[in-house]
C-alpha positions as CSV (number, residue, x, y, z in Angstrom):
1,M,29.9,-22.3,-13.7
2,K,27.9,-20.3,-16.0
3,T,27.2,-16.7,-15.7
4,E,23.7,-16.7,-15.2
5,N,23.9,-19.5,-12.2
6,L,26.9,-17.6,-10.3
7,T,24.5,-14.2,-10.9
8,I,21.5,-16.2,-8.7
9,L,23.7,-17.8,-6.3
10,L,25.4,-14.4,-5.7
11,F,21.6,-13.0,-5.8
12,A,20.4,-15.7,-3.4
13,V,23.9,-15.4,-0.6
14,F,23.0,-11.5,-0.7
15,A,19.3,-12.2,-0.5
16,L,19.5,-14.4,2.6
17,G,22.6,-13.1,3.9
18,L,22.1,-10.2,4.7
19,P,18.6,-10.2,6.8
20,I,20.3,-12.9,8.9
21,W,23.6,-11.1,10.1
22,G,21.0,-7.7,10.5
23,M,19.5,-9.9,12.9
24,S,22.6,-11.0,14.6
25,Q,23.3,-7.3,15.1
26,N,20.4,-6.6,16.8
27,E,21.1,-5.5,20.1
28,P,18.7,-4.6,22.7
29,T,19.2,-0.5,22.9
30,P,17.0,2.1,24.2
31,N,16.2,2.7,20.5
32,N,14.6,-0.2,20.0
33,H,12.5,-0.5,23.0
34,A,14.1,-3.3,25.0
35,C,12.8,-3.1,28.2
36,Y,12.6,-5.6,30.6
37,G,13.6,-7.0,33.7
38,S,13.7,-3.7,36.3
39,C,13.5,-1.6,33.7
40,Y,9.8,-3.2,32.8
41,Q,9.0,-2.8,36.8
42,E,10.0,1.1,36.5
43,W,7.7,1.6,33.7
44,K,4.7,-0.8,35.2
45,A,4.9,1.9,38.7
46,V,4.9,4.7,36.2
47,T,1.9,3.6,33.4
48,G,0.2,0.8,35.7
49,G,1.1,-1.6,32.6
50,V,-0.3,-2.8,29.4
51,V,-3.6,-3.5,31.5
52,A,-4.5,-0.2,32.9
53,I,-3.2,1.4,29.7
54,E,-5.9,-0.2,27.8
55,Q,-8.7,0.2,30.9
56,A,-8.1,3.9,30.2
57,A,-7.9,3.9,26.6
58,I,-11.7,2.1,26.7
59,K,-12.5,4.7,29.4
60,L,-11.8,7.9,27.3
61,K,-13.8,6.4,24.4
62,R,-16.9,5.5,26.5
63,E,-16.8,8.7,27.8
64,A,-16.3,10.6,24.1
65,S,-18.8,12.2,22.3
66,P,-20.3,11.5,18.8
67,E,-18.6,14.1,17.2
68,Q,-15.2,13.2,19.4
69,L,-15.3,9.6,17.7
70,G,-16.2,10.6,14.5
71,E,-12.9,12.8,14.2
72,A,-11.1,9.8,14.8
73,A,-13.1,7.9,12.4
74,Y,-12.6,10.6,9.9
75,T,-8.8,10.3,9.9
76,G,-9.2,8.0,7.5
77,C,-11.3,10.2,5.1
78,I,-8.9,13.1,5.2
79,A,-6.5,12.1,1.9
80,C,-9.9,12.2,0.0
81,H,-12.2,14.8,1.4
82,G,-9.8,17.3,3.1
83,A,-8.7,17.8,6.8
84,Q,-12.2,20.1,7.3
85,G,-14.4,17.9,4.6
86,E,-13.5,20.9,1.6
87,G,-13.0,18.0,-1.0
88,G,-9.9,17.5,-2.9
89,I,-9.8,13.9,-5.0
90,G,-13.3,13.1,-3.3
91,P,-16.5,15.7,-2.9
92,M,-17.1,18.5,-0.2
93,L,-18.4,17.1,2.8
94,A,-19.0,19.8,5.1
95,G,-22.3,21.5,4.9
96,Q,-23.7,18.3,4.3
97,S,-26.1,17.1,7.0
98,T,-25.8,14.3,9.4
99,E,-28.8,11.9,7.6
100,E,-27.3,12.7,3.9
101,I,-23.8,11.5,5.3
102,I,-25.8,8.4,6.8
103,A,-27.5,7.3,3.8
104,K,-24.6,7.8,1.5
105,L,-22.1,5.9,3.6
106,N,-25.0,2.9,3.7
107,Q,-25.3,3.5,0.3
108,Y,-21.7,2.6,-0.1
109,K,-21.5,0.2,2.3
110,K,-24.4,-1.7,0.4
111,G,-22.2,-1.8,-3.2
112,E,-24.1,0.9,-4.4
113,T,-23.0,3.5,-7.1
114,R,-23.1,6.7,-6.5
115,G,-20.6,8.1,-8.3
116,N,-16.5,7.6,-10.4
117,Q,-15.2,6.6,-7.3
118,S,-17.4,4.3,-5.7
119,A,-15.4,1.6,-5.9
120,M,-12.9,3.3,-3.3
121,M,-15.7,4.1,-1.3
122,W,-17.1,0.7,-1.1
123,S,-13.8,-0.7,0.8
124,Q,-13.6,1.9,3.1
125,A,-17.6,2.2,4.0
126,G,-17.4,-1.6,4.2
127,L,-14.8,-1.5,7.0
128,L,-17.4,1.0,9.2
129,E,-19.9,-0.3,11.9
130,K,-23.0,1.5,12.2
131,S,-21.4,3.8,15.1
132,D,-18.6,4.4,13.1
133,I,-20.9,6.1,10.6
134,E,-23.2,7.7,12.8
135,N,-20.2,9.6,14.5
136,I,-18.4,10.4,11.1
137,A,-21.8,12.0,10.5
138,A,-21.8,13.9,13.6
139,F,-18.2,15.4,13.2
140,I,-19.0,16.1,9.7
141,Q,-22.2,18.4,10.6
142,A,-20.1,19.6,13.4
143,M,-17.4,21.3,10.9
C-alpha cells in the first residue's frame, strides 16, 4: 500500500472512529443533565416544568421597561461600543439622543452607509425589530 493511501486510511479511521468511540462512552451522569424518571418529576415539582418557566419569562418580558429590554438587546453591542456606550472599535453612543440612535439604526437597517464600519452594522441592525431599536435607544439614553 502506498504511503499516501495509508495516510488517508489512518486519517479516516481516526476521524470517524474517535467521535463514535466518544459517543459510546457518553453515559448519563449529573454532569450532562441526564434527568429523567423521578429526577425529572422532582425538578418539575420544584420549577413547574418547561411551560411554567417559559410563561414566567414571557411575563417578565411583558412587565419590563424599555430600558430593561434595551439593556438585554444591547449585549450584542458591547464588544464594539463598550459596556457603558463609551466606544472602542465602534463610536461612542453614550450621550446621543434616543432620536439619533433610532435614526442611525434605521439607516443601517436600510443598508445605508454611515461610516467605515457600515457593513458590520448592516447585519447587526438587520436583525433588529422596530421595538428592539426603540428599546436599545431607550437604554442608551438612560446610560
